[in-house]
C-alpha positions in Angstrom: -194.0 -14.1 208.5 -197.2 -14.1 206.6 -200.6 -14.1 208.2 -203.1 -15.9 205.6 -206.8 -15.7 206.6 -210.4 -16.0 205.2 -212.6 -13.7 207.1 -216.1 -12.6 206.6 -217.0 -8.7 206.2 -217.4 -8.2 209.8 -214.2 -9.9 210.7 -215.2 -13.2 212.0 -213.4 -16.6 211.5 -216.1 -18.7 212.3 -219.9 -18.6 213.4 -221.4 -17.8 216.5 -221.6 -21.5 217.6 -217.8 -22.0 216.7 -216.5 -24.6 214.8 -214.9 -24.4 211.2 -216.7 -21.6 209.3 -215.4 -23.2 205.8 -214.8 -19.4 204.7 -213.4 -18.7 201.0 -214.0 -20.3 197.5 -211.9 -21.9 194.8 -210.2 -18.6 194.3 -209.4 -18.3 197.7 -208.2 -21.6 197.6 -205.5 -20.8 194.9 -204.4 -17.7 196.9 -203.7 -19.9 199.9 -201.8 -22.8 198.0 -199.6 -19.9 196.5 -198.9 -19.0 200.2 -198.1 -22.6 201.0 -196.0 -23.0 197.9 -193.8 -19.9 199.3 -193.5 -20.9 202.6 -191.0 -23.4 204.2 -193.0 -23.7 207.3 -196.6 -23.2 208.3 -197.5 -22.1 211.9 -201.0 -23.5 213.5 -202.4 -22.8 216.7 -203.8 -25.9 218.5 -207.6 -24.7 218.5 -207.2 -24.5 214.9 -205.9 -27.8 214.5 -208.7 -29.2 217.0 -211.3 -27.5 214.7 -210.0 -29.1 211.3 -208.1 -32.2 212.6 -205.9 -31.7 209.6 -203.9 -28.9 207.5 -203.9 -27.5 204.3 -202.0 -29.1 201.6 -200.8 -27.7 198.2 -202.9 -29.6 195.5 -202.3 -27.8 192.3 -199.8 -29.6 190.0 -198.4 -26.2 189.0 -197.2 -25.2 192.5 -196.1 -28.7 193.2 -193.7 -28.8 190.2 -192.5 -25.4 191.0 -191.5 -26.5 194.6 -189.7 -29.6 193.0 -187.9 -27.7 190.6 -186.7 -25.4 193.6 -185.4 -28.7 195.2 -188.1 -28.3 197.9 -190.2 -30.8 199.9 -193.6 -31.0 198.3 -195.0 -29.4 201.5 -193.9 -26.6 203.8 -193.4 -28.3 207.1 -196.3 -28.0 209.7 -195.7 -26.5 213.3 -198.4 -26.9 215.8 -198.2 -24.5 218.6 -199.6 -26.1 221.8 -199.2 -25.8 225.5 -200.1 -29.3 225.9 -199.0 -31.2 222.8 -201.4 -34.0 222.9 -203.5 -34.9 220.0 -205.5 -37.9 218.9 -202.9 -39.7 216.6 -205.8 -41.1 214.5 -206.9 -37.4 213.3 -206.2 -37.1 209.4 -203.3 -34.7 210.3 -201.2 -37.3 211.2 -201.4 -39.3 208.2 -201.0 -36.3 205.9 -197.5 -36.3 203.8 -196.0 -33.8 205.9 -193.1 -33.3 208.7 -194.9 -32.6 211.8 -193.3 -30.2 214.5 -194.4 -29.2 217.7 -193.8 -25.8 219.3 -194.5 -26.5 223.1 -193.2 -26.3 226.6 -192.7 -29.9 226.7 -191.8 -32.4 224.2 -194.7 -34.6 222.7 -195.8 -37.9 223.5 -195.7 -39.1 219.9 -196.9 -38.3 216.3 -194.4 -35.5 215.9 -191.0 -35.6 213.5 -189.5 -32.8 215.7 -190.0 -30.7 219.0 -189.0 -26.9 219.4 -189.0 -25.9 223.2 -191.5 -22.8 223.4 -189.6 -19.9 224.5 -190.9 -16.8 226.4 -190.9 -14.7 223.6 -191.8 -15.1 219.8 -188.4 -13.5 218.9 -186.6 -16.5 220.7 -189.0 -18.9 219.4 -188.3 -17.4 215.7 -184.7 -17.6 216.2 -184.9 -21.3 216.6 -187.1 -21.6 213.4 -184.5 -20.1 211.4 -182.1 -22.5 212.7 -184.2 -25.3 211.4 -184.2 -23.5 207.9 -187.6 -21.7 208.2 -187.1 -18.4 206.7 -190.6 -17.9 205.1 -193.3 -18.7 207.5 -197.2 -18.8 206.8 -199.4 -18.2 209.8 -202.8 -20.2 209.0 -204.6 -19.3 212.8 -206.0 -19.2 215.0 -207.1 -15.7 216.5 -204.9 -16.5 219.7 -201.9 -17.2 217.5 -202.4 -14.2 215.5 -203.1 -12.1 218.7 -199.5 -13.2 220.3 -197.8 -12.7 217.2 -199.2 -9.2 216.6 -198.8 -8.5 220.3 -195.2 -8.9 219.7 -195.0 -7.2 216.2 -193.8 -10.2 214.6 -196.3 -10.2 211.5 -194.3 -8.9 208.5 -197.5 -9.3 206.0 -201.2 -9.8 206.0 -203.0 -11.7 203.6 -206.8 -11.4 204.0 -209.5 -12.7 201.9 -212.8 -10.9 202.6 -215.8 -13.1 202.0 -219.6 -12.0 201.4 -221.1 -13.3 204.5 -221.8 -11.8 208.2 -221.4 -14.1 210.7 -221.6 -12.2 213.9 -220.5 -13.4 217.1 -217.3 -13.3 218.9 -214.8 -15.0 217.1 -212.9 -12.2 215.4 -209.7 -12.9 213.7 -208.1 -10.5 216.4 -209.1 -12.0 219.6 -210.7 -8.9 221.8 -208.5 -9.6 225.0 -205.5 -8.8 222.8 -206.6 -5.8 221.4 -205.2 -3.5 224.3 -202.2 -5.2 224.2 -201.1 -4.4 221.0 -198.2 -2.4 220.3 -199.1 1.3 219.7 -197.1 1.8 216.6 -199.6 -0.8 214.7 -202.3 1.7 215.0 -200.3 4.3 213.1 -201.4 5.2 209.7 -198.1 4.5 208.1 -197.8 1.1 209.6 -199.2 -0.8 207.0 -198.5 -0.4 203.1 -201.4 -1.9 200.7 -199.6 -4.0 198.5 -202.4 -5.9 196.6 -206.2 -5.3 196.6 -208.2 -7.3 193.6 -211.7 -9.2 193.5 -210.9 -12.9 193.0 -214.2 -14.5 191.8 -217.3 -15.4 194.0 -217.8 -12.0 195.6 -214.3 -12.5 197.1 -211.8 -9.7 197.8 -208.1 -10.1 198.3 -206.3 -7.4 200.1 -202.2 -7.8 201.2 -200.5 -5.6 203.4 -196.8 -5.3 204.0 -195.6 -4.0 207.8 -193.5 -1.1 207.1 -190.8 -0.9 209.8 -188.7 2.0 210.6 -185.4 -0.3 211.0 
């Protein structure tokens, strides 16, 4: 499972007033689309969906052609994580050319192609994902979703684009209230291995870290 985010230099996802920050330039967009091309499914938090009212799609023709050659759908499936599961069906998300699934304690009233009952732990929910054929999963946010996955040590890779902006405020990519609940092992200096670090243009820096596990 790969967490993909564009963040400010002070680790923020959004300005102090909230809402979508629109961080990341054209090169970051390419990095995002490459991650989407790799993925079987995309995991989206309810708050992120409410902020954007749509999800990211692969647009670059070479990536679409690659998925076609591999016999895969043009877009990865979208899985929305929500306790309530109720969204206005006139949002662009419900017109996008994707298969939509809901991970929730109760089934949706409409708008989704599938429903997965949310389990008490992520390990159980992810087992159901694998039954759906979703082995490669990209997490697009938000902070609460990222925090809950990291609290159970379920993130295998971090793909972060650092953008040359300082936003301030409380909208960190990892919520403050989750920090004390993270596994101690994640703070170990050997927990993450740097696999990629490079400027991608526009003053932005892409970094990738792989979770190093002992088993």
